[in-house]
C-alpha positions in Angstrom: -12.3 68.1 22.7 -12.0 64.3 22.7 -15.5 63.9 21.4 -14.8 66.3 18.5 -11.5 64.4 17.7 -13.2 61.0 17.5 -16.1 62.5 15.5 -13.8 64.1 12.9 -11.0 61.5 12.7 -12.3 58.0 13.5 -12.2 57.0 9.8 -8.8 58.5 9.3 -7.3 56.7 12.3 -8.5 53.4 11.0 -7.1 54.1 7.6 -3.7 54.9 9.1 -3.6 51.4 10.8 -4.8 49.8 7.6 -2.1 51.5 5.6 0.6 50.4 8.0 -0.6 46.7 7.7 -0.8 47.0 3.9 2.6 48.6 3.5 4.2 45.9 5.8 2.4 43.3 3.8 3.7 44.6 0.4 7.3 44.7 1.8 6.8 41.0 2.9 5.2 40.0 -0.4 8.5 38.6 -1.7 8.8 36.4 1.3 5.3 35.0 0.8 5.2 35.1 -3.0 4.7 31.3 -3.3 2.4 31.0 -0.3 -1.3 31.5 0.0 -0.5 34.3 2.4 0.1 36.5 -0.7 -3.7 36.5 -1.1 -4.0 37.9 2.4 -1.6 40.6 1.6 -3.6 41.5 -1.5 -6.7 41.7 0.7 -5.0 44.1 3.1 -4.0 46.4 0.2 -7.6 46.2 -1.2 -8.9 47.1 2.3 -7.1 50.4 2.2 -8.7 51.2 -1.2 -12.1 50.0 -0.1 -12.2 52.0 3.1 -11.1 55.1 1.2 -14.0 54.6 -1.2 -16.3 53.8 1.7 -15.5 57.1 3.5 -16.8 59.1 0.6 -19.5 60.8 2.8 -16.6 62.6 4.6 -14.9 64.1 1.6 -17.3 64.0 -1.4 -18.7 67.5 -0.6 -15.2 68.9 -0.1 -13.7 68.0 -3.5 -14.9 70.2 -6.3 -14.3 67.6 -9.0 -16.8 65.3 -7.2 -19.4 68.0 -7.0 -21.6 66.5 -9.8 -21.8 63.2 -7.9 -22.4 65.0 -4.6 -25.3 66.9 -6.1 -26.9 63.7 -7.4 -26.8 61.9 -4.0 -27.3 64.8 -1.8 -30.3 64.2 0.4 -30.5 60.5 -0.4 -29.5 57.4 1.6 -26.4 57.0 -0.5 -24.8 59.9 1.3 -24.6 57.7 4.5 -22.1 55.2 3.2 -23.2 52.4 5.5 -24.1 50.2 2.5 -20.5 50.0 1.4 -19.3 48.9 4.8 -21.9 46.1 4.8 -20.9 44.9 1.3 -17.2 45.0 1.8 -16.7 44.0 5.5 -19.8 42.0 6.5 -20.1 40.2 3.1 -16.9 40.6 1.1 -14.3 40.1 3.9 -16.1 37.1 5.4 -16.2 35.5 1.9 -12.5 36.2 1.5 -11.5 34.6 4.8 -13.6 31.6 3.9 -11.9 31.3 0.5 -8.5 31.8 2.1 -8.9 29.1 4.7 -10.4 26.7 2.3 -7.0 26.8 0.6 -5.3 26.2 4.0 -7.6 23.5 5.4 -6.9 19.8 4.6 -10.2 18.2 5.6 -12.6 18.1 2.6 -15.7 18.2 4.8 -14.5 21.5 6.4 -13.9 22.9 2.9 -17.4 21.9 1.8 -19.0 23.3 4.9 -17.3 26.7 4.4 -18.4 26.6 0.7 -22.1 26.0 1.7 -22.1 28.7 4.4 -20.4 31.1 1.9 -23.3 30.5 -0.6 -25.7 30.9 2.3 -24.2 34.3 3.1 -24.5 35.4 -0.6 -28.1 34.2 -0.7 -29.1 35.9 2.6 -27.4 39.1 1.6 -29.2 39.3 -1.7 -32.6 38.6 -0.2 -32.0 40.9 2.8 -31.0 43.8 0.6 -34.0 43.3 -1.6 -36.5 43.0 1.4 -34.8 45.6 3.7 -33.2 48.1 1.5 -33.5 51.0 4.0 -31.6 49.1 6.7 -28.9 48.1 4.2 -28.4 51.7 3.3 -28.6 53.3 6.7 -27.5 50.8 9.3 -26.8 47.1 9.7 -28.8 44.2 8.4 -29.0 41.7 11.3 -29.5 38.6 9.1 -26.3 39.4 7.1 -24.4 40.1 10.3 -25.4 36.8 11.9 -24.4 34.7 8.9 -21.2 36.7 8.4 -20.4 36.2 12.1 -21.2 32.5 11.8 -18.9 32.1 8.8 -15.9 33.7 10.6 -16.5 31.5 13.7 -16.6 28.4 11.4 -13.4 29.5 9.6 -11.5 29.8 12.9 -13.0 26.7 14.5 -12.2 24.4 11.6 -8.6 25.8 11.5 -8.1 25.4 15.2 -9.6 21.9 15.1 -7.1 20.8 12.4 -4.2 22.2 14.3 -5.2 20.4 17.5 -5.5 17.1 15.6 -2.2 17.3 13.7 1.5 17.7 14.4 1.1 21.4 13.6 0.1 21.9 17.3 3.9 21.8 18.0 4.6 24.8 15.9 1.3 26.7 15.7 2.8 29.8 17.1 5.1 30.2 14.1 2.2 30.2 11.6 0.8 33.4 10.1 -2.5 31.6 9.5 -2.9 30.9 13.2 -2.6 34.6 14.0 -5.0 35.6 11.2 -7.6 33.1 12.5 -7.2 34.4 16.1 -7.2 38.1 15.2 -10.2 38.0 12.9 -12.2 35.9 15.5 -11.4 38.4 18.3 -12.3 41.4 16.0 -15.6 39.8 14.9 -16.5 38.8 18.5 -16.1 42.4 19.6 -17.5 44.4 16.7 -20.5 42.4 15.8 -22.4 43.1 19.0 -21.8 46.8 18.4 -23.6 46.6 15.1 -26.6 45.0 16.8 -26.8 47.8 19.4 -26.4 50.3 16.7 -29.8 49.3 15.4 -31.5 50.5 18.6 -29.1 53.2 19.9 -28.9 55.6 17.0 -26.8 58.8 16.5 -29.1 60.6 18.9 -27.4 58.7 21.7 -24.1 60.5 21.5 -22.6 58.6 24.5 -23.1 55.3 22.7 -21.8 56.6 19.4 -18.6 57.9 21.1 -18.1 54.6 23.0 -18.6 52.6 19.7 -16.0 54.7 17.9 -13.5 54.3 20.7 -14.0 50.5 20.7 -13.8 50.1 17.0 -10.7 52.3 16.7 -9.0 50.4 19.4 -9.8 47.0 17.9 -9.0 48.1 14.4 -5.6 49.2 15.7 -5.2 45.9 17.5 -6.1 44.0 14.3 -4.0 45.8 11.8 -0.9 46.2 13.9 -1.2 42.5 14.9 -1.3 41.6 11.2 1.7 43.7 10.6 3.7 42.1 13.4 2.7 38.6 12.3 3.7 39.3 8.7 7.1 40.4 9.8 7.7 37.7 12.4 6.2 34.6 10.6 7.7 32.6 7.7 5.9 30.8 4.9 4.9 27.3 5.9 6.8 24.7 3.9 3.6 22.9 3.1 2.3 25.8 1.1 5.5 26.8 -0.8 4.1 25.6 -4.1 2.1 27.8 -6.4 -1.6 27.0 -6.3 
């Protein structure tokens, strides 16, 4: 019963939490309209759309108006949908967070480092997709995941370092950016190892698949609900109240 529930609804559950965070963000958009946080809210809204698109393997064969597309990709690797998750979450999301925190950070050397690693992620992604097309389509590409993970760690590390070395340490708990940095770091620390295991424990190992779905659903819930609470509780930082 539980296994069937997670098998049939793990994508839907994640989208519910995403939708909650996006709706809360849109309601808070007026509060953050002159703050870089508005870009984060746009990202949350785009995440809902992106995950709906990425879950096409679960509904494309059920909608008659998509039948021509389904017939074209039936029996091909495109029906798996893993490629979209890699592009949006492992590459796109990491690049967004790097861009977002480059706006927030003050130290130019930190900004430059994030820029270099972002370019490295793009380069590694292109090369890895060309050289290992099958892994890109069907599972995770370890080189992309490693660089993506490193970029998120750097984003959080640089932000925390600036907080520690500034007067913001006195009011860090009031900052939306602090919670974003903490939440994405925790989420990445938990979910990245699962992607590595996924390369060796395939869908034939049902116990692993079920455990992976449970962990991902729980930490997606944690991430999106935490974002929602932070958006409600935090106020724009005065430093960033000017349009950029």
